[in-house]
N, C-alpha and C positions, 0 to 999 in steps of 0.2 A: 324567515331566512335572514340571517345575518348579514352583515356587511361584506360586499365581494372583495375577494382578495386576489390580485392579478398574478399568476403564477410565471408570466413572462409577457411577451407580447402578445396582444389579443389577435385572432385571427378571424378574418371573414370568409364564411364556409357559404357557399351556395350550392342547392340542392333543388332538384326538381320536386314538385308536390302535387297532388291532383286537386283541380279546382275546387272541388266541393269541400275537401279537406282544408285547403287554405281559407275557403269562406268561413268556415266553422270555427277554425281558430281564430279568425280575425274578429267575429262575434263573439267567442268568448272572451279575449283580450280587451276588447270594448266594454263588456260587462264588467269585468275586474278592473277597469281604468288604469290597464299598463299596456305597454307596447306589444306588439306581435313577438319581436325579439326576446323581450323580458320572458314572456309565456313560454315559448319556445326553450329558453334558458332554465327556468324552472321546471318544466318537463325533463330535460336531459339530468339535470342536478338530480332530481328524485329519482329518475331511473337508475342512474349510476349507484346513488346512495342504496335503493333497495339490492342491488346486485353486490354491491361492496360490503354490505352490513346486514345480511338476511335475519341474522339472529336479533339484532337491535328492531329492526322493523317488526318482527314478530311480537316481540314483547311489548312494543307500542302500541301493536294493534291489539292485544290482549287487554291493554290498559285503555284502550279507545283513544290513546293519543294522536293517532297519525290515520 
């Protein structure tokens, strides 16, 4: 992931999450040595990328890059 460019003012988003899911994501973030917010940001960016560029993702998966 390259440097983030802000597209405008950042927004704080609050949402409810099941406690088990929260604990799991916290553990994953700890293993990756990143914050929970950064982990969620990466998950969301990846999901948006997969929806926006399905062909690029397919090609990358074929070459085992993604």
